[in-house]
C-alpha positions as CSV (number, residue, x, y, z in Angstrom):
1,M,-15.5,-112.0,-88.1
2,P,-16.8,-114.8,-90.2
3,K,-16.5,-114.5,-94.0
4,K,-19.6,-114.1,-96.1
5,K,-19.0,-117.6,-97.6
6,D,-19.0,-119.2,-94.1
7,R,-22.2,-117.3,-93.1
8,L,-23.9,-118.4,-96.4
9,E,-22.9,-122.0,-95.8
10,A,-24.2,-121.9,-92.2
11,K,-27.5,-120.4,-93.4
12,I,-27.8,-123.1,-96.2
13,R,-27.3,-125.8,-93.6
14,L,-29.9,-124.1,-91.4
15,L,-32.3,-124.0,-94.3
16,R,-31.7,-127.7,-95.0
17,N,-32.4,-128.6,-91.4
18,L,-35.5,-126.4,-91.2
19,F,-36.9,-127.9,-94.4
20,V,-36.1,-131.4,-93.1
21,L,-37.9,-130.6,-89.8
22,N,-40.9,-129.3,-91.8
23,A,-40.9,-132.5,-93.8
24,I,-40.8,-134.7,-90.7
25,L,-43.6,-132.6,-89.2
26,W,-45.8,-133.0,-92.3
27,F,-45.0,-136.7,-92.6
28,G,-46.1,-137.2,-89.0
29,L,-49.3,-135.1,-89.5
30,A,-50.1,-137.1,-92.6
31,T,-49.7,-140.4,-90.9
32,Y,-51.8,-139.3,-87.9
33,L,-54.6,-138.0,-90.1
34,V,-54.7,-141.0,-92.4
35,V,-54.9,-143.4,-89.5
36,E,-57.6,-141.3,-87.8
37,M,-59.6,-141.0,-91.1
38,V,-59.4,-144.7,-91.8
39,S,-60.5,-145.5,-88.3
40,F,-63.7,-143.5,-89.0
41,G,-64.3,-145.4,-92.3
42,N,-63.1,-142.6,-94.6
43,G,-61.0,-144.8,-97.0
44,L,-60.9,-142.8,-100.2
45,P,-60.7,-139.3,-98.6
46,A,-57.9,-140.6,-96.3
47,I,-56.0,-141.8,-99.4
48,L,-56.4,-138.4,-101.1
49,V,-55.6,-136.3,-98.1
50,G,-52.7,-138.5,-97.2
51,F,-51.3,-138.4,-100.8
52,F,-51.2,-134.6,-100.8
53,M,-49.8,-134.3,-97.3
54,Y,-47.1,-136.9,-98.1
55,L,-46.4,-135.0,-101.3
56,N,-46.0,-131.8,-99.3
57,S,-43.6,-133.6,-97.0
58,G,-41.6,-134.9,-99.9
59,G,-41.5,-131.4,-101.5
60,M,-40.1,-129.9,-98.2
61,L,-37.4,-132.6,-98.0
62,F,-36.6,-132.2,-101.7
63,S,-36.3,-128.4,-101.4
64,G,-33.9,-128.7,-98.4
65,I,-31.7,-131.2,-100.1
66,M,-31.5,-129.3,-103.4
67,L,-30.8,-126.0,-101.7
68,H,-28.0,-127.7,-99.8
69,K,-26.6,-129.1,-103.1
70,R,-26.6,-125.5,-104.4
71,K,-28.8,-126.1,-107.4
72,R,-29.6,-122.7,-108.9
73,W,-33.2,-123.7,-109.7
74,A,-33.7,-124.9,-106.1
75,Y,-34.0,-121.3,-104.7
76,P,-37.1,-120.3,-106.8
77,F,-38.5,-123.8,-106.4
78,G,-38.2,-123.6,-102.6
79,L,-39.7,-120.1,-102.5
80,V,-42.7,-121.1,-104.7
81,F,-43.3,-124.3,-102.8
82,L,-43.1,-122.4,-99.5
83,F,-45.5,-119.7,-100.6
84,A,-48.0,-122.3,-101.7
85,N,-47.6,-124.1,-98.4
86,I,-48.2,-120.8,-96.5
87,L,-51.3,-120.0,-98.6
88,L,-52.7,-123.5,-98.2
89,T,-52.3,-123.3,-94.4
90,F,-55.3,-120.9,-94.4
91,T,-57.7,-123.0,-96.6
92,D,-58.9,-125.3,-93.8
93,Q,-59.6,-125.0,-90.1
94,F,-56.7,-123.2,-88.5
95,G,-55.4,-124.9,-85.3
96,V,-52.3,-125.3,-83.2
97,M,-50.5,-127.5,-85.8
98,D,-51.3,-125.0,-88.5
99,L,-49.8,-122.3,-86.4
100,I,-46.6,-124.4,-85.8
101,T,-46.2,-125.1,-89.5
102,L,-46.9,-121.5,-90.4
103,V,-44.3,-120.2,-88.0
104,L,-41.8,-122.7,-89.3
105,D,-42.6,-121.7,-92.9
106,L,-42.2,-118.0,-92.1
107,V,-38.8,-118.7,-90.4
108,I,-37.7,-120.6,-93.5
109,L,-39.0,-117.8,-95.8
110,A,-37.1,-115.2,-93.8
111,V,-33.8,-117.2,-94.1
112,L,-34.4,-117.8,-97.8
113,I,-35.0,-114.2,-98.5
114,S,-31.9,-113.2,-96.5
115,I,-29.6,-115.3,-98.6
116,G,-31.3,-114.9,-102.0
117,R,-28.9,-112.6,-103.8
118,L,-25.8,-114.3,-102.4
119,Y,-27.1,-117.8,-103.0
120,L,-28.1,-117.1,-106.6
121,S,-24.7,-115.4,-107.4
122,R,-22.8,-118.5,-106.1
123,A,-25.0,-121.4,-107.1
């Protein structure tokens, strides 16, 4: 039977990979949306939307990296960032990509919650 430390390490690697996957997804969505908006002549809105979507992508990547580096503050940061992302998913039209990112966010949230006490006691 694996030790608690080994299971924690495996879950932290999983979290890092899920956050990175989420970052890649948001980066791709941002790029697609910016290109599409610019092609329709929406320059300034494309810049603003793109900025926030790229910021979201960076936040996801940053959360995953810092959680993997075992920074104590990274756990609450990741939770808050994830909750904000989940809430913001419902502020616009809800489509297939929103559903995909929501499911991914909920999986990340479940893993985060499952390791919370152990992560914070060893960070």
